[in-house]
C-alpha positions in Angstrom: -3.1 58.6 44.9 -4.8 55.3 46.1 -5.7 54.8 42.4 -2.2 54.9 41.8 -0.9 52.3 44.5 -3.9 50.3 43.8 -2.9 49.8 39.7 -2.5 46.1 38.7 -1.0 45.7 35.4 -3.0 43.1 33.6 -6.2 42.8 35.5 -6.8 46.8 35.2 -4.6 47.6 32.4 -3.8 51.8 31.1 -6.7 53.0 28.7 -3.9 55.3 27.2 -4.0 54.4 23.7 -7.1 52.6 23.7 -9.0 54.0 20.3 -5.1 54.0 18.5 -4.1 51.1 19.7 -4.0 49.2 16.1 -1.6 52.2 14.6 1.3 50.1 16.8 1.4 47.6 14.0 3.1 50.1 11.8 5.9 50.5 14.0 6.2 46.7 15.2 6.1 45.6 11.5 8.6 48.4 10.5 11.0 46.6 13.8 10.6 43.6 12.7 11.3 44.1 8.9 14.5 46.1 10.0 16.3 43.3 12.1 14.4 40.3 9.5 16.7 42.2 6.3 19.5 43.2 8.4 19.9 39.2 9.2 18.9 37.8 5.8 20.1 40.4 3.1 23.5 39.0 1.7 23.6 42.3 0.0 22.5 45.5 1.3 22.3 47.9 -1.5 18.3 48.1 -1.7 17.9 47.7 2.2 15.8 50.6 3.0 13.8 50.0 0.3 13.5 46.4 0.9 12.7 47.4 4.3 9.9 49.4 3.3 8.6 47.0 0.8 8.3 44.4 3.9 7.0 46.8 6.4 3.6 47.4 3.5 3.6 43.4 3.4 3.3 42.7 6.8 0.5 45.9 7.4 -1.3 44.8 4.2 -1.3 41.0 5.2 -2.8 41.5 8.8 -5.3 44.7 7.5 -6.2 40.9 5.2 -6.6 38.8 7.9 -8.6 41.1 9.4 -11.1 41.3 6.7 -11.1 37.8 6.6 -12.1 37.3 10.1 -14.8 40.4 10.3 -16.1 38.4 7.4 -16.7 35.0 9.0 -17.7 36.5 12.2 -20.4 38.3 11.0 -21.3 36.4 8.1 -20.5 33.1 8.0 -20.6 31.9 12.0 -24.6 33.9 12.0 -24.7 30.8 9.1 -24.2 27.9 11.5 -27.5 26.5 12.8 -27.6 26.4 16.9 -29.5 22.8 17.5 
């Protein structure tokens, strides 16, 4: 009981989704795509198709950015001279 009362959100985060947090990108991207396409589409004939395409684009862009950052950190930064 004392552990629950001593919980401080930003100092001691809950580790419920610690191993799977990156999968939250998919519903986040889907929500962004739904709202963006609802506001910006002049016609709603292919609404859900456009939403799914945009969701895929967002997820693919995030994966590409992650790969670029991993390569930069693992390969390029060790090549920088220390002194």
